[in-house]
C-alpha positions as CSV (number, residue, x, y, z in Angstrom):
1,M,93.7,156.9,135.5
2,I,92.6,159.5,133.7
3,K,95.3,161.9,132.3
4,D,94.4,165.6,132.7
5,P,96.4,167.9,130.5
6,I,96.2,171.4,133.0
7,V,97.5,168.5,135.6
8,E,100.7,167.5,133.3
9,E,101.1,171.1,132.6
10,V,101.5,172.5,135.9
11,R,103.7,169.2,136.7
12,K,106.0,170.1,133.5
13,V,106.5,173.6,135.0
14,R,107.2,172.6,138.5
15,H,109.9,170.2,137.2
16,Q,111.2,173.1,135.1
17,T,111.5,175.9,138.3
18,E,113.2,173.1,140.3
19,R,115.8,172.1,137.8
20,E,116.3,176.0,137.5
21,F,116.6,176.7,141.1
22,G,118.6,173.4,141.8
23,N,116.0,172.2,144.0
24,D,116.6,174.6,146.4
25,V,113.4,176.4,148.0
26,K,115.0,179.2,149.5
27,K,116.5,180.4,145.9
28,H,113.0,180.1,144.3
29,I,111.7,182.3,147.1
30,E,114.5,185.0,146.2
31,H,113.5,185.2,142.8
32,I,110.0,185.6,143.3
33,Y,110.3,188.7,145.8
34,R,112.7,190.0,143.3
35,E,110.2,189.4,140.6
36,Q,107.5,191.2,142.7
37,R,109.8,194.3,143.4
38,K,110.4,194.6,139.6
39,H,106.7,194.5,138.7
40,S,105.4,195.9,142.0
41,K,103.1,198.7,140.1
42,K,101.5,195.6,137.8
43,L,100.7,194.2,141.4
44,V,97.2,194.3,143.2
45,S,96.9,195.2,146.7
46,R,93.6,195.4,148.5
47,Q,92.8,196.2,151.7
48,P,91.7,193.3,154.2
49,R,88.0,193.1,154.8
50,M,86.3,192.3,158.0
51,L,84.2,189.4,158.1
52,K,80.3,189.6,159.0
53,R,79.7,187.4,162.0
54,K,77.1,184.9,161.2
55,K,74.2,184.8,164.1
56,V,73.7,181.8,165.8
57,A,70.2,181.1,167.1
């Protein structure tokens, strides 16, 4: 199998994050929400757009 450096880096960061939060998904999600509130002015929020329906012949 070919080693992909991007995949390796993503896995490394994932393992670091898992260790940081003790493999507790709830703690990780709470951290994400805290960070979002802290940086809320930097986040992009867009209105949803309606999709155009394709005509079926």
